[in-house]
N, C-alpha and C positions, 0 to 999 in steps of 0.2 A: 513763280518759283522755277528755277532752271532744272533741267533733268539731272544735272550733276548733284545739285543740292538734294533733290528728291531721293536720289540713290543713296546718298550719305545717311539721310534720316532713316531710310529703310534698313540699312545696315546696322545703324545704332539700335533701332527698335528690336531687330531680330537678335542682336547680341544680348540685349537686356532680357528678353524672354528666355533665350537659351540659358543665360546665367541663373535666372530665377529657378528654372526647372532643374538645373544642375544642383543648386543649393538644396532644393526640396528633396531630391533623391539622396543626396549626401546625408541630409538630416534623417531621412527614413532609415537608411542602412546604419547610420551611426547611433540611432536611438535618440536623436535630438529633435525637440519640437520647435520648428522654426516658423510655424504658422502664427499670424498675428492674433493677439488676445483682446477681445473687445473690452472697453472700459467697464470696470465694475465686476469683471469675471476673472480676477486674478487667480493664478494657479496655487497661491499660498493658502487658500481656504480649504481646510481638511474636509474629507467626506464624513457625513453623519453616520453613526452606527445605528443598527435597527432599534436598540434601546433608546437612543437619543431621539430618533424619529417618533417612537411611540410616546415619549415624554412630551413632545410638542403637540400631540393630539389633545383635543378638548376633553378635560376630565369631567365625569358626571357630577352633577350638583349634589352636595352632601345635605341630607335632610335628617333632622332629629325626629324621633318618634313623638306622637302627639302627647303621650303621658309625660315624657321627659320635658317637653316644652311647657306643658301645663304646670308641672311641679316647679320648674325653674321660675316661671313667671309668678307663681304664687309666693315662693320664697322671696323674690325680689319685691313683691307688693307689700310684704310685711317687714321688709328691711332685715331679713335673716341671712347673714353671710358670716364667713369665718374671719373677717378682717380684724377689727378692734372690738369684738363682741364682749360685753360684760354681763349680759343677761340673755337667757335662752327662752324663746317662745314655746308655749305648750302646744306643740304640733306633733300629733301621733299618727304616723303613716302606717297603714296596714301592711303593705307589701312594697317591694321595689317596683318602680315603674317599668313597663315594657319598653324595651329599647335601650335600657341602661348599658348593657354590654356592647351595643353597637356604636356607642359614642366614639367618634374619632379622637377626641381630646381626652387623654388619660387624666389630666388634671381636673377637667370638668366632671368626669365620671367619679373620681375620688371625692371631690368636694360635695357633690350631690349625695353620695352615699353617707358621708360623715354628717351632713346636715340632717339626713333622715334618722341616723342612729343616735345622735346626741340627746335629743329629748326623750327617747325611749329609755336610754341608759339612766338618765336622771330621774325619770318617773319610777323605774324599778327601785332605785336607791331611796326614793321618797317613801315607797311602800315598806321597804326594809326598815327605814328610820322610824316609821310609825309603829312597827312591831317592837322595835327596841324600846321605844318610849313606854309602850304598854307593859312590856316585860319588866322594865325598871320600876314602874309604878307598883306592879304586883309584888316585886321583890321588896320594895320599901315597906309595903303593908306587912309582909311577913316579918321583917326586921323589927318593926314597931309593935308587933303583936296584934295588929288589926286583922280580923278574920278575912280570908280570901274567899270570894264567892265561888260557888260551884261552877259557874260559867267560866270564870277566869281559870280555875284549876283544870277544867276540861280542855280549855284552849292551850294551856301550857303543856298538858300531856300530849296533845296532838302534835305540837311543835317538837317535843322531845322525840317522838317517833319519826316525824318527817325529816328532822335534821340528824338522826342517828345518834342521839345523845342517850347514853345508858347510865351515866352517873354525873354528879356535879350540879344537877338542878339548873336553876335559872342562870347562875354564874357561867356554867358551861354553855348554855344556850346563847348567852350574850356574846361569847367569843365567836360563835358561828353565825349568828344573825347580825350581820354588819355589812356596811356598804362595800361595793366594789368600785374603785375609781373609774369614772367615765373613760379616761385615757386607755385603761386596760381593756375595758369592754369594747371600745371602738377598734383598738389595735387587733384584738383577737377575732372580732367579727370580720374585719377586713382580711386578715390572714386566712381564716378558715373558709370564707365564702368567695374569695377572689374579688373583693370589693363589690359584693352583691351580684356577681354575674354567674355563680355556679348553678348547675342544674338543681341542686338541692334547695337553694334559697329561692330560685325562680318557681319551682313546682311545689315546695312545701314550707317556705319561710324558715328553712333550717340554716341558721347563720353559723352555728358552731360545730356542726358535724357530730352531734351527739348520737350515740348508738341506742337502738332499741331492738327488741326481738319479736318476731311475728310480722309477716308481710303486710298485714292490714294496719300496722301502726306507723308505717313510714315508707321510705323510698329505697328500693333495692339498688345497691351500688353496682355499677357495670362491671367492676373488676372483682366482685365478691368471689372468693374461692369456692370451689365445689364442696358441698357438705356444710358450709357456713349458713347460718340462719339470720344473722343480724341485718338490720336495716338502719337507715338514717332517719331518725325520728322527725316527723313533720309536725307543723303547728298551724293553728288557724290564723295567726298574725305574727308579725315580727316581734311585737311586744311579748307574746307568749314564749317565743324563742329566747328572748333575753331573760325572762323570769326563770325558765328552766335552767339556763346556763348559770344564773346566780345561785340557784338552789344547789346545783351540782358543785360549784366552787365552794359553797358554804357547808357542804355536808360530806362530800366524798373524802375518804381517808387519804387519798393521794395528794390532797391539797392542804393537809394539816399544817405544813410549814408556812404556807401563805397566811393562814389564819393566825398563826403565832406571830408572824412578822407584823401583821396588821394590828394585833392586840398590843404589841410593844409600841408601835407608832401612836396609837390612841392614848395609851397610858402615859407616854412622855409628852403628850400635847402637840405632836407633829401632825402635819397634813398627811392623811392617808392617800398616798400617791401611787399611780400605776407603775411608774418606773421601778420602784423598790419591790413591789409585789410581783412584777413580771419575772424578777430574778429567781423566784421560787418555783416557777412553772416548768421545770425540766421534765416532769412526768406527764405533762399535758399532751406531749407529742413524742413519738419515737425519735425525733430529731434532737431531743435533749437541749444542750446548751445552744445549738444552732437555732432552735426554735425561739429561745429567749433573745438571741441576737436579732432575729427577724422582727420580733415585737418591738425591741428598742429602736431598730432602724425605722419602723413605721411611725413610732411616737416622735422621734427626732425630726424626720423628714416632713412630717405634717403638723408639727407644733401641737401635738395632742396633750403634752404635759400641762399646757396652759389652760386646759379645759377642766382640770380637777379643781373643785372648789367653786365653780360657777353656780349661780342660782337661777330659778325661773323668773321671767319677767312678770310683773303684776299686770292685771287688766286683761280684758278679753281681746281676742283677735278673730278675724274672719276665719271660718273653717276651711280646711284644705279641699282640693278637688274631691268630689264625692266618691269617685271610683277608687281613690287611694286612701280615703279617710278611715281611720280606725273607729270602731264603734265605742271605744272607751273614752272616758273623760280625760 
């Protein structure tokens, strides 16, 4: 290569370098990025926010409590679900399983609670039905002139006192000793206990928030006003809580309208249903009509109206997990 050509190449190279440096400075002062961008690192990719970065981190593995797992598996093993159920197994669970409130799935928590409650509600109604039958048999004896035994009369007198009946005899008792639809029992227990997660139901099987007096009888509410002495009555089992609730509904003067509505439904041959009876419970809560609306919402959203009129399945089934099993038949 001649010296002339070499000189030309050097001039061209120097001019190129000088031009590139000039463009770089122009870009810097003008705020323009003229540096090359490697493939795959386009400037159109937005920066991630701290919240988005945290979301990309590996989340902890969600685990169910062992009692929840055991009860779910048991229900599955006996084919007990809320799908197209026509009969209900005789499964009496003593208390809510530990870990129910920690379930991430609200739907799973609600269905597990409802499956626990339905057989309990039906069993209490079965007991009420047996009392009604005995009462009607005693009443029939009196009408026919057949002497009533001393034991039967004593039993009737005890019921009169327990259900606050002062006159009207067996006829008045029959208006009070009657079933409470499962849909209503389940809706109220869900509303009052936070679907089985409240402190009262976890520590004292108190599903319905019934009051009692004397600290040794129940659980002291955290927000109890100074000078008040009431407690939330505790129970040995969920079944006992449902029994006490049924007795309260069937005896307290505040629920006379419910008993009258139920009596009309029975007399007219209609199904005694929770939806209609819930309309009368404006005195159960200070919320009044709003409380009734809440019960109706729970019934509608969870298909509880379809549970009224169901019967127990025949035949024996394996017992539930021992730690949760009720000692009752």
